[in-house]
C-alpha positions as CSV (number, residue, x, y, z in Angstrom):
1,M,-18.3,21.4,-2.4
2,P,-17.1,23.7,0.2
3,L,-14.8,21.4,2.4
4,R,-15.0,23.7,6.0
5,P,-13.3,23.0,8.9
6,A,-14.7,21.1,11.5
7,R,-14.3,18.8,15.3
8,T,-12.4,15.6,14.3
9,D,-14.8,12.9,15.2
10,T,-12.2,10.4,16.3
11,D,-14.3,7.3,17.0
12,R,-15.8,7.2,14.0
13,L,-12.3,7.9,12.5
14,L,-11.0,4.8,14.2
15,V,-13.8,2.4,13.1
16,R,-13.0,3.4,9.5
17,L,-9.4,2.8,10.2
18,V,-10.0,-0.5,11.8
19,A,-12.0,-1.9,9.2
20,R,-10.5,-0.8,6.4
21,R,-6.4,-1.7,7.5
22,Y,-5.9,-2.5,11.3
23,S,-7.6,-5.2,12.1
24,L,-6.2,-7.3,9.4
25,E,-2.6,-6.6,9.7
26,Q,-3.0,-7.2,13.4
27,G,-5.0,-10.3,13.6
28,S,-8.2,-9.0,15.7
29,E,-10.1,-5.8,16.0
30,E,-8.9,-5.5,19.3
31,A,-5.0,-4.9,18.2
32,G,-6.2,-3.1,15.3
33,L,-7.9,-0.4,17.1
34,A,-4.5,-0.3,19.7
35,A,-2.9,-0.1,16.5
36,A,-4.9,2.6,14.8
37,R,-5.2,4.8,18.0
38,A,-1.3,4.9,18.4
39,V,-1.1,5.7,14.3
40,L,-3.7,8.8,15.6
41,D,-1.5,9.2,18.5
42,R,1.6,10.0,16.5
43,Q,-0.5,12.5,14.0
44,G,-1.8,14.9,17.1
45,D,-2.5,18.3,16.3
46,A,-0.6,17.9,12.6
47,L,-4.3,16.2,11.5
48,R,-6.7,18.4,10.2
49,C,-10.7,17.7,9.8
50,L,-12.8,19.1,7.3
51,A,-16.3,18.9,7.0
52,V,-17.9,18.3,3.3
53,E,-20.9,20.0,2.8
54,H,-24.0,19.7,0.2
55,D,-26.7,22.4,-0.1
56,G,-25.9,23.8,3.5
57,V,-25.6,20.1,4.7
58,V,-22.7,18.0,6.2
59,V,-22.5,14.9,4.0
60,G,-18.7,13.4,5.3
61,R,-15.8,14.9,6.3
62,V,-12.4,14.8,4.7
63,W,-9.3,14.2,7.3
64,L,-5.6,16.0,6.2
65,A,-2.5,15.0,7.2
66,P,1.4,16.1,6.3
67,S,2.6,14.7,3.6
68,N,5.7,16.5,2.7
69,G,5.6,18.6,-0.5
70,D,2.1,17.2,-1.3
71,L,-1.4,17.7,0.1
72,G,-2.0,14.0,1.8
73,V,-5.9,13.1,2.7
74,F,-5.5,10.7,5.6
75,D,-9.1,9.4,5.0
76,V,-12.2,10.2,3.0
77,D,-15.4,9.5,4.9
78,L,-19.1,10.0,2.6
79,P,-21.2,7.9,4.0
80,G,-24.5,6.2,2.2
81,G,-25.2,4.3,-0.6
82,G,-27.4,4.7,-4.5
83,E,-28.0,8.5,-4.5
84,T,-27.5,9.9,-1.4
85,A,-25.9,13.4,-1.2
86,G,-22.7,11.8,0.9
87,A,-22.4,9.0,-2.2
88,T,-22.5,11.5,-5.2
89,A,-20.3,14.0,-3.4
90,G,-17.0,12.5,-5.0
91,P,-16.4,14.7,-8.0
92,G,-16.8,18.1,-5.8
93,V,-15.2,16.8,-2.9
94,R,-12.2,16.0,-5.5
95,A,-12.3,19.8,-7.0
96,A,-12.1,21.2,-3.6
97,L,-9.3,19.3,-2.6
98,V,-7.3,20.5,-5.7
99,A,-8.2,23.5,-4.8
100,Q,-7.1,23.4,-1.1
101,A,-3.9,21.9,-2.8
102,V,-3.2,24.8,-4.9
103,E,-3.9,27.3,-2.4
104,E,-1.3,25.5,-0.4
105,R,1.6,25.3,-2.8
106,K,1.4,21.5,-3.0
107,H,2.2,18.7,-6.0
108,S,-0.4,17.1,-5.8
109,V,-3.4,15.1,-4.0
110,L,-2.7,11.7,-2.5
111,L,-5.4,10.1,-0.9
112,S,-6.1,6.0,-0.6
113,S,-9.6,4.3,-0.9
114,S,-10.7,0.7,-0.1
115,P,-12.8,-1.4,-2.6
116,D,-16.2,-1.8,-0.8
117,D,-16.0,2.0,0.5
118,A,-17.8,3.6,-2.3
119,G,-17.9,7.2,-1.1
120,A,-14.0,7.2,-1.3
121,C,-13.7,5.4,-4.1
122,S,-15.8,8.0,-5.9
123,V,-13.2,11.2,-5.5
124,P,-10.4,10.1,-7.9
125,D,-10.9,9.7,-11.5
126,P,-8.6,9.0,-14.4
127,A,-10.2,11.1,-16.7
128,Y,-8.6,13.9,-15.2
129,G,-5.1,11.8,-15.1
130,D,-5.4,10.7,-11.6
131,E,-3.0,7.9,-11.0
132,V,-3.4,4.9,-9.0
133,A,0.1,5.2,-7.3
134,A,0.3,1.5,-5.4
135,R,-2.1,-1.2,-4.5
136,Q,-2.2,-3.1,-0.9
137,M,-2.8,-6.9,-1.6
138,R,-3.7,-9.7,0.5
139,L,-4.1,-13.2,0.7
140,G,-5.8,-15.2,2.9
141,L,-4.0,-17.9,4.2
142,A,-6.7,-20.5,5.9
143,D,-6.4,-22.8,2.5
144,E,-3.2,-24.3,1.2
145,P,-1.8,-21.1,-1.1
146,S,-1.9,-22.5,-4.7
147,Y,-1.4,-21.4,-8.6
148,G,-5.1,-20.2,-8.7
149,S,-6.5,-19.5,-12.4
150,R,-2.7,-19.2,-13.6
151,G,-2.8,-23.2,-13.2
152,G,-0.4,-25.6,-12.9
153,G,2.9,-26.3,-15.1
154,V,5.2,-23.8,-13.1
155,P,8.7,-25.1,-12.1
156,D,9.4,-26.1,-8.5
157,V,11.5,-23.9,-7.0
158,G,13.1,-24.7,-3.7
159,V,13.5,-21.7,-1.0
160,R,16.9,-21.6,1.4
161,P,17.5,-18.8,3.9
162,M,19.7,-16.3,2.3
163,T,23.5,-16.2,3.3
164,E,25.1,-13.0,4.1
165,E,27.1,-13.2,1.0
166,G,23.7,-12.9,-0.6
167,Y,22.5,-10.4,1.4
168,A,25.1,-8.0,1.0
169,A,24.5,-8.7,-2.8
170,W,20.8,-8.1,-2.3
171,H,20.9,-5.3,-0.5
172,A,23.3,-3.1,-2.9
173,D,20.9,-3.7,-5.2
174,E,17.6,-3.2,-3.4
175,L,18.3,0.5,-2.5
176,D,18.6,1.4,-6.1
177,A,15.7,-0.9,-7.5
178,F,13.1,0.3,-4.3
179,A,14.0,4.3,-5.6
180,A,13.7,3.4,-9.3
181,E,9.9,1.9,-8.5
182,L,9.5,5.4,-6.3
183,M,10.2,7.0,-9.1
184,G,8.1,5.3,-11.1
185,S,5.0,6.2,-8.7
186,G,6.2,9.7,-9.1
187,I,8.6,10.5,-6.8
188,D,11.7,12.9,-8.2
189,P,14.8,10.8,-7.9
190,D,16.5,12.9,-4.9
191,A,13.7,12.3,-2.8
192,A,13.3,8.6,-4.5
193,A,16.9,8.0,-3.3
194,E,16.1,9.0,0.0
195,E,13.0,7.9,0.9
196,S,14.3,4.3,0.1
197,R,17.4,5.1,1.9
198,R,15.2,5.7,4.9
199,Q,12.7,3.0,4.5
200,H,15.7,0.3,4.3
201,E,17.6,1.7,7.6
202,T,13.9,1.7,9.5
203,L,13.0,-1.5,8.6
204,L,16.3,-3.4,8.9
205,P,18.7,-1.7,11.3
206,E,20.3,-5.3,11.8
207,G,20.7,-5.7,8.7
208,L,20.0,-9.8,8.1
209,D,19.8,-10.2,11.5
210,T,17.1,-8.1,12.1
211,P,14.4,-9.6,13.9
212,D,11.1,-10.8,12.2
213,Q,12.5,-9.8,8.9
214,H,13.2,-12.7,6.5
215,F,15.3,-13.4,3.2
216,F,15.4,-16.3,1.0
217,T,16.9,-17.5,-2.2
218,G,15.0,-19.4,-4.7
219,Y,16.9,-22.0,-7.0
220,V,16.2,-24.2,-9.4
221,D,18.3,-27.4,-9.7
222,G,21.0,-25.9,-8.1
223,V,21.0,-22.3,-9.7
224,E,19.6,-19.4,-8.2
225,V,16.8,-17.5,-9.8
226,G,15.3,-15.0,-7.1
227,T,15.1,-13.6,-3.7
228,L,12.3,-13.0,-1.5
229,W,12.1,-10.8,1.7
230,I,9.0,-11.7,4.3
231,G,8.4,-9.3,7.0
232,T,6.5,-11.1,10.3
233,E,6.8,-8.0,12.3
234,R,2.7,-8.2,12.7
235,P,0.1,-10.9,12.7
236,M,0.0,-10.2,9.1
237,A,3.3,-11.6,7.5
238,F,4.1,-9.3,4.4
239,V,6.2,-9.4,1.2
240,Y,8.7,-6.5,1.2
241,D,10.4,-7.7,-1.8
242,L,10.2,-10.2,-4.5
243,V,13.0,-10.6,-7.2
244,V,13.5,-13.0,-10.1
245,H,16.8,-12.6,-11.9
246,A,16.9,-11.4,-15.6
247,E,18.2,-14.1,-17.2
248,P,15.6,-16.7,-16.3
249,R,12.6,-14.5,-16.2
250,R,9.2,-15.5,-17.9
251,R,9.6,-19.1,-16.7
252,G,6.9,-18.7,-14.1
253,Y,9.7,-18.0,-11.1
254,G,8.1,-15.6,-9.6
255,A,4.7,-17.4,-9.3
256,A,6.5,-20.3,-7.7
257,L,8.5,-18.0,-5.2
258,M,5.1,-16.3,-4.3
259,V,3.3,-19.6,-3.3
260,A,6.3,-20.4,-1.6
261,G,6.4,-17.9,0.6
262,A,2.6,-17.7,1.4
263,R,3.1,-20.9,2.5
264,W,5.9,-20.4,4.5
265,A,4.1,-17.8,6.3
266,R,1.1,-19.8,6.6
267,E,3.2,-23.1,8.0
268,R,4.4,-20.2,10.8
269,G,1.0,-19.6,11.5
270,S,0.1,-16.2,9.6
271,G,-3.3,-16.3,8.4
272,T,-3.1,-13.6,6.0
273,I,-0.2,-12.6,3.8
274,G,0.0,-8.6,2.4
275,L,2.1,-6.9,-0.1
276,N,2.2,-3.7,-1.6
277,V,2.6,-3.3,-5.6
278,F,3.5,0.0,-7.1
279,G,0.2,1.0,-9.5
280,H,2.6,1.2,-12.8
281,N,3.1,-2.5,-12.0
282,E,0.8,-3.9,-13.8
283,G,2.2,-7.3,-15.0
284,A,2.6,-7.9,-11.6
285,R,-0.9,-7.0,-10.0
286,R,-2.1,-9.2,-12.6
287,L,0.0,-12.0,-11.6
288,Y,-1.0,-11.5,-7.9
289,E,-4.4,-11.7,-8.9
290,Q,-4.1,-14.7,-10.9
291,L,-2.8,-16.5,-7.4
292,G,-5.8,-15.3,-5.7
293,W,-4.4,-12.0,-3.7
294,S,-7.4,-9.3,-4.1
295,T,-6.9,-5.5,-3.4
296,T,-7.6,-4.2,0.0
297,E,-6.9,-0.2,-0.9
298,E,-5.6,1.8,-3.3
299,H,-3.3,4.9,-3.2
300,W,-4.1,7.5,-5.6
301,R,-1.9,10.8,-6.5
302,V,-4.5,13.3,-8.2
303,P,-2.7,16.1,-10.2
304,V,-2.7,19.7,-9.5
305,E,-2.4,21.9,-12.3
306,G,0.1,24.2,-13.1
307,D,1.7,22.0,-9.9
308,G,0.5,23.7,-7.0
309,T,4.0,25.6,-6.9
310,A,3.9,28.6,-9.4
């Protein structure tokens, strides 16, 4: 299925970005639109638009953005439903993107899809080795967060603000732990270590005192059982990190920390809380679903035969 250079339909792209992510993150469509515009402004001329053609008719568009050694797909817009050409174009678009990645000597294709976007969801195919690298998940906070389908019987975990000493120990471990998660999603060790360092320096320029970043330590009967990091730099709170210490695992402390964090975010006025879970961490994903969280976006890694660099 041919992909041809096309004029970027910025208005349509903005609508899709606001609906997919930014209105929820920013708390309103107006704020979400401003955030989406800022993202497009940062991309500038580096954003490329390709038209998807079927029998000579344009049935959709694909936007590409820089992504280091990979072919980064910023958005896939295949409108329509049922048996429309756009809705059934996925396999052809996948093949065309892989061919584009080979031509540009890229390692893989990176793309995102939302569960309610049938067109984008039709592009990745696990039968060809495509894997979910990460998922964005959300929990609405209109009601008091609970243990959902997981049920009760979870120990009462108290959370307190993290001390400077606790932060120093947490940060030293966190850099390595996040790099390991990145490697598990397919990033090579050196790049993973550098990306972990870069993200933490960006998010935490003042360490424990960084504005809008909140660190907690969980305790049961005075014994530390885990840690929690929540960011509130946007209207939607975000769980950046959850750690249950090795010795007390499989006792429900992870669920208890998550519920405690969600309740804290609700009490401070957040209407939604989000998180990112790596694709290989199925145990965590199942736990979050039991607690009522839902997937809003999946980030896929599509392999390129021969690595695209030969």
